[in-house]
C-alpha positions in Angstrom: 0.0 0.0 0.0 1.4 3.4 -0.9 1.8 6.2 1.7 -1.0 8.4 0.2 -3.5 5.5 0.4 -2.4 4.6 3.9 -2.8 8.2 5.2 -6.2 8.6 3.5 -7.4 5.4 5.1 -6.1 6.4 8.5 -7.8 9.8 8.2 -11.1 8.2 7.3 -10.8 6.2 10.5 -10.3 9.3 12.5 -6.5 9.2 12.9 -4.8 12.6 13.0 -1.2 13.3 12.0 1.2 16.1 12.9 4.9 16.5 12.1 6.9 18.5 14.6 10.6 19.0 14.1 10.6 16.1 11.6 8.9 13.7 14.0 5.6 12.1 13.2 3.0 12.3 15.9 -0.1 10.1 15.5 -3.3 10.7 17.5 -5.8 7.9 17.5 -8.5 6.3 19.6 -7.3 3.2 21.5 -9.5 1.0 19.3 -7.4 1.9 16.2 -4.2 0.4 17.6 -3.9 -2.0 14.7 -3.8 0.9 12.2 -1.3 2.8 14.4 1.0 -0.2 14.3 0.8 -0.3 10.5 1.5 3.5 10.3 4.6 3.3 12.5 6.2 0.9 10.0 6.0 3.8 7.5 6.5 6.8 9.7 9.5 8.3 7.8 7.6 8.1 4.5 4.4 9.6 6.1 6.4 12.4 7.7 8.0 13.2 4.3 4.7 13.0 2.6 3.1 15.4 5.0 6.1 17.7 4.6 6.3 18.8 8.2 2.8 20.2 8.1 -0.3 19.4 10.1 -2.9 16.8 9.4 -5.0 19.2 7.4 -2.6 19.0 4.4 -4.1 17.2 1.5 -2.1 15.0 -0.9 -0.3 17.0 -3.6 -2.5 17.8 -6.7 -2.1 15.8 -9.8 0.0 17.6 -12.5 -2.1 19.0 -15.4 -2.3 16.7 -18.4 -1.1 18.1 -21.7 -4.1 19.2 -23.7 
């Protein structure tokens, strides 16, 4: 599963992300422990994807297609 899909799935399940000083912080309900474990295996990629910004950041837009 790619990082974008993983982050989107986690957000749909109510998990919030924040990157502070390059460290990924994940906030989740205790019932989402299985997803948090999956996320921690990809924390460097998720932090890079989020670009050090808060969980409100959306995935980068698709580049325009040549017309």
